[in-house]
C-alpha positions in Angstrom: 4.8 -18.1 12.8 8.1 -18.1 11.0 8.0 -14.3 10.6 7.4 -13.8 14.3 10.1 -16.3 15.2 12.7 -14.5 12.9 11.8 -11.2 14.6 12.2 -12.7 18.0 15.5 -14.3 17.1 16.9 -11.0 15.8 15.9 -9.3 19.1 17.5 -11.9 21.2 20.7 -11.8 19.2 21.2 -8.1 19.5 24.5 -6.8 20.9 24.4 -4.1 23.5 23.4 -0.8 21.9 24.0 2.7 23.0 20.8 4.2 24.4 20.6 7.6 22.9 17.0 8.1 22.0 15.0 10.1 24.7 11.4 9.0 25.4 8.7 10.9 23.6 11.2 12.6 21.4 10.5 13.8 17.9 12.8 11.2 16.4 13.8 7.6 17.2 16.7 5.6 16.1 16.1 2.0 14.9 18.9 -0.5 14.5 18.9 -2.6 11.3 19.3 -6.1 12.6 19.4 -7.8 9.2 22.4 -5.9 7.8 24.9 -4.6 10.3 27.0 -2.9 7.7 24.2 -0.5 6.6 23.7 0.9 10.0 20.4 2.2 11.5 17.6 4.4 10.4 16.1 7.4 12.0 12.3 7.9 12.1 11.3 11.5 12.6 8.2 13.7 12.8 10.3 16.7 11.8 10.0 17.4 8.0 13.2 19.5 8.0 15.5 16.6 9.0 17.4 15.1 6.1 18.6 11.5 5.9 15.6 10.2 8.0 12.3 8.6 7.3 9.4 10.9 8.0 6.6 9.5 10.2 3.5 10.9 11.8 1.7 9.6 14.9 -2.0 9.4 15.7 -3.3 12.1 18.0 -3.3 11.0 21.7 -7.1 11.1 21.8 -7.4 8.8 18.7 -8.8 5.3 19.0 -5.5 3.9 17.8 -1.8 4.2 18.5 -0.3 4.4 15.1 2.9 5.1 13.2 2.4 6.4 9.6 5.6 5.9 7.6 6.3 8.0 4.5 5.8 5.8 1.5 2.4 4.7 2.6 2.8 2.1 5.3 1.0 2.4 8.6 1.4 0.4 11.8 -1.6 0.7 14.1 -3.0 -0.9 17.3 -6.4 -0.2 18.9 -6.2 1.5 22.3 -9.4 -0.1 23.6 -10.5 -3.6 23.1 -8.0 -5.7 21.2 -9.5 -7.9 18.5 -8.0 -10.9 16.6 -8.2 -8.7 13.4 -8.9 -5.0 12.6 -8.5 -2.5 9.8 -7.1 1.0 9.9 -6.6 3.4 6.9 -6.8 0.6 4.3 -4.3 -1.7 6.1 -5.5 -5.0 7.5 -4.0 -6.2 10.8 -3.9 -9.7 12.5 -2.9 -10.2 16.1 -0.3 -13.0 16.1 0.5 -13.0 19.9 -0.9 -10.6 22.5 1.1 -12.1 25.4 4.5 -11.8 23.8 7.7 -10.6 25.3 11.3 -10.4 24.5 14.5 -9.2 26.2 15.9 -6.0 25.1 19.3 -5.1 26.6 18.7 -7.5 29.4 15.2 -6.2 30.3 12.0 -8.0 29.5 9.5 -6.0 27.4 5.9 -7.2 27.4 3.8 -6.6 24.3 2.3 -8.1 21.2 3.2 -9.2 17.7 1.0 -8.0 14.8 1.0 -8.7 11.1 0.0 -5.8 8.8 -0.9 -6.0 5.1 -1.6 -2.8 3.2 -3.7 -2.2 0.1 -0.6 -2.9 -2.2 -0.1 -6.3 -0.6 3.0 -5.2 1.2 3.5 -7.0 4.5 5.1 -6.1 7.9 5.2 -7.7 11.3 5.8 -5.5 14.3 6.2 -5.6 18.0 4.2 -3.1 20.1 4.2 -2.5 23.8 1.3 -0.5 25.3 3.8 1.3 27.5 6.9 1.5 25.4 5.2 2.0 21.9 6.4 0.6 18.6 9.8 -1.1 19.3 10.5 -3.4 16.4 9.2 -4.0 12.9 10.1 -6.3 10.0 9.3 -5.3 6.4 8.5 -8.7 4.8 7.5 -7.8 1.3 7.9 -4.0 1.1 9.9 -2.6 -1.9 10.4 -6.1 -3.2 13.5 -6.5 -1.0 14.5 -9.3 1.3 13.0 -9.0 4.8 14.5 -6.1 6.9 14.2 -6.1 10.7 14.5 -2.8 12.6 14.7 -2.6 16.4 14.5 0.5 18.6 17.8 1.5 20.2 16.0 3.2 23.1 13.6 2.0 25.8 10.7 4.0 24.4 9.6 4.0 20.8 7.0 6.0 18.8 3.6 6.1 20.6 5.2 5.4 24.0 3.2 6.4 27.1 4.6 9.2 29.3 5.1 6.5 32.0 7.9 5.0 29.8 9.9 8.2 30.2 9.4 8.1 34.0 10.8 4.5 34.1 14.1 5.7 32.7 13.3 6.6 29.1 16.4 6.3 27.0 18.7 5.6 29.9 19.8 2.2 31.2 17.5 1.3 34.2 20.1 -0.5 36.2 
């Protein structure tokens, strides 16, 4: 509960961010909410991009929406029936709240909070929207560092549906 609340608090306290990430792009920018001085991080599917974290996504026809982060951590949500717990590629998942929502840049985003624990005992909590994809994640015990919270700077994150782009994608919807 405390982890989910700290992630929610970080999202509510965000300043307005420039929306520069197009929907369904090959890379996404995430804002580091826990340390403003260190800037953001770029997640990319392009192996030729330097100064970015390489990720891969599950195939569209796969049973899961997933984000595989280099270094061995995977975030995954089943596309079909959502269960209280599931496992994917050696990582255990627990649904914390499937009717969650938060306001991002003044717009409500509906989705769910999920806890993930991989085979090494590393823990993450993430926010996933079935339409907008993976929008926020908190590394809780990864790399032995203090918790780090990352929040997407665009309306659509990795694994977003095509309808996200039709709703304005990386642009302000006002």
